C-alpha angles and dihedrals in degrees: 000000000000097000124036104199093202094061098048124096100233093185091073117089092214092056094053092044092049093050090048089054093049090049092048090050091052091050091050091048091052092047090051091053091051093049088050091055096045101042119091106227117213095196136048120267089250091057091047094054100086 
């Protein structure tokens, strides 16, 4: 677990903002994985690297 909600000081604005950024990054990462599965690639992974 990356964030233990019991150990964080939720009264600080920076803590809430940081946790929101981590959550948004995780959602973006999951969306990227789903797009990668669904999309039909027309090139090999080696050609798509650059």
